[in-house]
C-alpha positions as CSV (number, residue, x, y, z in Angstrom):
1,G,15.4,2.1,-12.9
2,G,11.8,1.4,-12.3
3,P,8.4,2.8,-13.4
4,F,9.0,6.2,-11.7
5,T,12.1,7.2,-13.6
6,D,10.3,8.9,-16.4
7,R,10.2,12.4,-15.0
8,T,8.4,13.8,-18.0
9,R,5.2,12.2,-16.9
10,T,5.4,12.9,-13.1
11,C,3.3,15.1,-10.9
12,Y,4.5,16.7,-7.8
13,L,1.9,17.1,-5.1
14,G,1.2,20.4,-3.4
15,S,-2.2,19.5,-2.1
16,I,-5.1,17.1,-2.7
17,F,-8.7,18.1,-2.2
18,D,-11.9,16.1,-1.7
19,E,-12.8,15.6,-5.3
20,P,-14.8,12.6,-6.5
21,V,-13.6,10.5,-9.4
22,S,-16.1,10.8,-12.2
23,D,-15.5,7.6,-14.0
24,S,-14.5,4.9,-11.5
25,G,-14.4,2.3,-14.3
26,S,-11.2,3.8,-15.6
27,A,-9.8,5.1,-12.2
28,Q,-6.5,3.9,-10.9
29,A,-4.9,3.9,-7.5
30,V,-2.0,6.4,-7.2
31,Y,0.8,6.6,-4.7
32,V,3.3,9.1,-3.5
33,D,6.9,8.0,-3.3
34,Q,9.6,9.3,-0.9
35,F,10.3,12.3,-3.2
36,N,6.6,13.4,-3.2
37,V,6.2,12.1,-6.7
38,L,2.7,10.8,-7.7
39,G,2.6,7.6,-9.7
40,F,1.1,4.1,-9.9
41,L,2.3,0.6,-9.1
42,P,2.5,-1.2,-12.4
43,S,1.3,-4.9,-12.6
44,S,2.5,-5.7,-16.1
45,R,5.2,-8.2,-16.5
46,L,7.2,-5.7,-18.4
47,F,8.0,-3.9,-15.1
48,K,8.9,-7.2,-13.2
49,H,11.7,-9.7,-13.0
50,D,12.5,-12.9,-10.9
51,I,8.8,-13.8,-11.0
52,K,8.1,-16.9,-8.9
53,P,4.9,-18.6,-7.5
54,M,4.2,-17.2,-3.9
55,D,3.7,-20.8,-2.5
56,K,3.7,-20.8,1.3
57,A,5.0,-17.2,1.7
58,S,1.4,-16.0,2.3
59,E,0.9,-18.3,5.3
60,E,2.4,-15.6,7.6
61,L,-0.9,-13.7,7.1
62,Y,-2.3,-15.9,9.8
63,A,0.0,-14.2,12.3
64,L,-1.5,-10.8,11.6
65,K,-4.0,-9.5,14.1
66,P,-6.7,-7.3,12.5
67,V,-8.1,-4.6,14.9
68,T,-10.7,-1.9,15.1
69,F,-9.5,1.6,16.1
70,K,-10.2,5.3,15.9
71,Y,-7.6,7.8,14.5
72,N,-6.4,10.3,17.1
73,S,-7.0,13.2,14.7
74,D,-10.6,12.1,13.9
75,K,-12.9,14.4,15.8
76,N,-15.9,12.3,14.8
77,G,-14.5,9.1,16.2
78,M,-15.3,6.9,13.3
79,T,-14.4,3.2,13.8
80,Q,-11.7,2.0,11.4
81,Y,-10.6,-1.5,10.5
82,G,-7.0,-2.5,9.8
83,L,-3.7,-3.5,11.2
84,I,-1.1,-1.9,13.4
85,A,2.0,-1.3,11.4
86,E,4.5,-2.1,14.1
87,E,2.9,-5.6,14.7
88,V,2.9,-6.3,10.9
89,A,6.7,-5.4,10.8
90,E,7.4,-8.1,13.5
91,V,5.7,-10.7,11.1
92,N,7.2,-9.3,7.9
93,P,9.2,-6.0,7.6
94,D,8.6,-5.9,3.8
95,L,4.8,-5.3,4.5
96,V,5.4,-1.8,6.1
97,L,6.8,1.6,5.0
98,H,9.0,3.8,7.0
99,G,8.8,7.6,7.4
100,K,10.7,10.2,9.2
101,T,9.8,8.9,12.6
102,G,9.8,5.2,12.1
103,I,7.2,2.8,10.8
104,D,4.4,4.7,9.2
105,T,2.0,2.4,7.4
106,V,1.1,-1.1,6.1
107,R,1.5,-1.9,2.5
108,Y,-2.1,-3.2,2.2
109,E,-1.8,-3.6,-1.6
110,Q,0.8,-6.3,-1.0
111,I,-1.5,-8.1,1.5
112,N,-4.2,-8.3,-1.1
113,A,-2.1,-10.6,-3.3
114,M,-1.2,-12.8,-0.4
115,L,-4.8,-13.2,0.6
116,L,-5.6,-14.2,-2.9
117,N,-2.9,-16.9,-2.7
118,E,-4.4,-18.3,0.4
119,F,-7.8,-18.6,-1.2
120,L,-6.7,-20.3,-4.4
């Protein structure tokens, strides 16, 4: 089950080029799953179950340590802002994604909702 089971509307990625989005008012973030299928993360209640208030679950954000860094592959050396995925996994393993070689990335889209919970 899930939002990515309708294979009639899927897009398999070959390559993505540097193309601007012409109408950002209707733009939507897209994600690539473990099968290289392009899709979006739905927010509608129709796609969710076991919905509960977040309550104090977001307090673990205070244990995260934001950093500045430079990507090894960036020849321009531009300063980036973010988190170290291995450190985030120690706080909450559900906030990272794993790849072929281990922990790959932080699920920043999940952290956004947790931040909102802390401000409200």
